[in-house]
N, C-alpha and C positions, 0 to 999 in steps of 0.2 A: 229822550236823553240817552245819549250812547254810553256804553261802558267804557272805562277809561283803559287805553291799549298800554299794556306793560312797557316801560323804557328799555330799549335793547341796551343802552349804554349803561345800565346799571346791571347788567347779567352777571352772574359769578365768573371772574377771570378763569377760573380753574377748569369750568366747562369747555372755554375754548382751548386751553391747554390740553385736555383730555381728548380732544378731537384729533390733535395732532401726535399724540404719544401712541407708540405701537402697543397694542394690547399684551398683556402678561403672556397669553397663549402663543404669541408671536416669539416671544424672547424663550419660551420653554421649547419650541419647535425648533427654534435656531440652536439653542443648548443642545437638543437631543441630535441633531444633524452633526454638530461638530464633534459631540462625543463619539457617534459611530464612524466618523472620518477618522478620528484618533485610534478608535478601536481596530478598525480596518487596516489602517497603517502597520499598527503594531503587530498584529496577526501576520500580515503579509511579510512584513521583516523577519519574523521569527520563523516564518516557513522557508524563506529564501536562505537564512543564517543557519538554520538548522540542516537544511538538505544540502547545501554547498560549502558551506565554510566551517561547519562545526570541528570536522578534522583537523584545519589550519588553526582555528582558536585553541584547541586542547594543545596542540603542540607548542604553541606560544607561551601558554600560562604554566605548562608543566617543565618549560626549558631549563628554569633554574634549579629544578631537582635533577631532571636527567642528565645534564651537563656536569654533575657531579658524581654520575656513575649510577644513579639510583632509579630504580625502576617501580612503577606502581602496580598496585594489585587491585583487585574487585572481589568484594566478598560475597555478594548476592548477583544473581544473574541479570538484573536490570540496573546494578549500581553504576555500570559505565554509561549505559543509555541515559539514565536521568541525570548524571554529571554534566554530560553534553548537552541536554536539553536546559539544565540552569543556566550554564555558560552561554548557549544562544539565546536565551531569553533576555539575560543581562546584555548582551550586545544589542538585542533587538530594542531594548529600552532607551540605550544610549544613542541608537540610530533614529529611533523616534523622537527623542527628545524636542528637537528643533522644531518638528512640526507639530508636537503637541502644545509646545510653549507660544507658537505662533498663534494658533487657534485660541489659547486663552487671551493672548494680548489683544487679537482682534475682536475677540466677544466683549472685554470690558472697556477697551479704547473709547468708544463712543461716550461713556459715562464719565470720563475723567475730563479735568480742565488741563490746560496746557502745562502748568507747573507740576501738576500730579501727573502727568505722563513722563515729564523727564524724571520725578523723583521715583517712578516705578521703574523706569528703564536703567537708571543707575543702581539702584537697589537689586534689580535683577541680574544684571550684568555683573556687579561685586559679588554676588552670592554665588552664580554659576564659577566665577574664576577663582574663588576661594574653595570651592568643592573640589574643582579638577586641581588645584594645586596641593590640596590635601591629599587627595587620591595619588598623585604624582610622587609626593613626598612619602607618603605611607607604604608605596610599593617601591620605589627606586632606592630609598635610603633604609627604611626600618624593617621591611618585609624581607629583602635580600640579606641583609646584615643578620636579622633574625635566624633566616635559614643556614647561613654560614656557620653561626654560633651552636645551633643545635646539633648540625651535622658534625661538628668538630668535637663537640663534647660527647657524642656517643659513638664516635668512629671506632675507639678501640674497645667498645663495650659489647656492642651486639649490631647485628645486620639489620639496616632499617628496611621495613615492609610497610610502605605508606599505601593507605586506600585512597583512591582518586576520588570518590566522594567525600570525604573528611577533608583532603586537600582544597578542593575547590571550595567546601563551605569556609573553611578555615581562611582561604585567601581572601574571598570578597567580603566576609565579615571583618577582616582585620582591614583590609583598603577603606572600604566603605566607613567605616569608624573614624579614619582621619578625615576622610572627606566632610563628615558631619561635625566633628570638632573643629576643624578650620573654619567652620560658620561663626566661631566664637565672637568675632567682632561686630558682625552684623546683629547677632543676639543683644550685646550689650549696649550696641547703638539704639535698637528699636527700644528696649527697655527704659533708656534713658528719655527718649522722645516720648513715649507714653506717660513717662513721670512715675514708674513704679519705683525706679531707684534714681539716685543724682550721683553725680560725679565723684562728689566729695564723700558720698557713702561707700561707691566701689573702691575709693583710694583707702578708706579707713579698714575696710573689710578685705584688703588685699592678702594679708598673712594667713587669713581663714580660707580664701579662694586658693590660694596655692596649695594648701593641705587637701583642700576638696578635689583639685587638679591631679595631685599625685595619687589618691584614692581612686579617682576614676581612671586615670592612666593604668594602675596596678588591674582594674576591673576588665579592661578593654584589651589589654596587651598580654602576651604569653608571659609565664612566670619567671622572667629574668629581668634583672636591674637595667640592662642595656636598654631593651624595648621600651620599658616603662619609662625612663629618662628620655628617650628619643620622643615619645608622645607627650611628655609632660612639660619638658623645656619648651617646645613651640607653643603650646597651650598657654603658658605663662607669658609669652611674648605676644601672642595674638589678644590675650586679656588686656595688656597694657596697651596695644593698639586701639583697641576698642575704647578704653579711656580717654585716650587722645582724640579719636575720631568724635566721641561724644562731645568732648571738652570744645573742640572746634566748631561743631553743629550746633551748639547751644547758644 
C-alpha cells in the first residue's frame, strides 16, 4: 500500500503568492539605489549652483535692501561664504525637488490602487501649490512690506548695518514659515479624514483657533503689528477653507 500523496490543490495559497512577491531585500536595495540617486543629484546641483550661480543668487535676494541704499557687512571671516553656501543649498534643494518627488512616487506607486494613486497625486499637487503660494505671499507681500516698515522707522535714528548671515537666516526663516502655514487646509482636511476632529468641532473651536493663530503669527513674524496681521489673516482664511474642503469631502 503506497503512501497517500498530498493534494496540491489544497496547498496554502500564500505560498504561491510569496513565490511571485519580490523579496524584502530587493525593496531595500531599490530604496537604497533611489536614495543614492537623490543624494547624488542634490550634491551635484549644490556644486554647480555654489560654483557658478551663488553670486547671482546673492544679488537677487539682497536687492530689496541694496535698492534702498543699504550695504551689508560680515562680522566673521567665513560669514559671507557660509551665507552663500546656505543660499546655494536651498536653491539646490528646490532644483532637486522634482527628481526626489519622482523617485518617491515611482517607489510607492506599485503598492497603490488606482483610486489611491489619484488621491496621492491630488494631495501632493495641492500641498506643493499651497507651499509655493505661501512662499510667494510671504516674500512678495509681507517680507518686502516689513523691510520698508523697518527701514522707514529707523531712517532718522541710526545708520543701518546689516549682517549678511543674519539677513539670509531671517529671510528664509520668514518666507519658509509662510510656506508651512499655508498648508493649513491640507492639515485640517487630513485630520478630519482620520477622524481626529470633526467639522462641527472645528466650527465650535473657531474663536479659540483665531486666538492661537494670532499667537503663532506673533511668534513667527517680526515684532510689528503689520507683519503679524499679514500672517494671521491669511491663516484664518485658510482655516475656513480647510473646514469647507473637509465638509465637501465628508
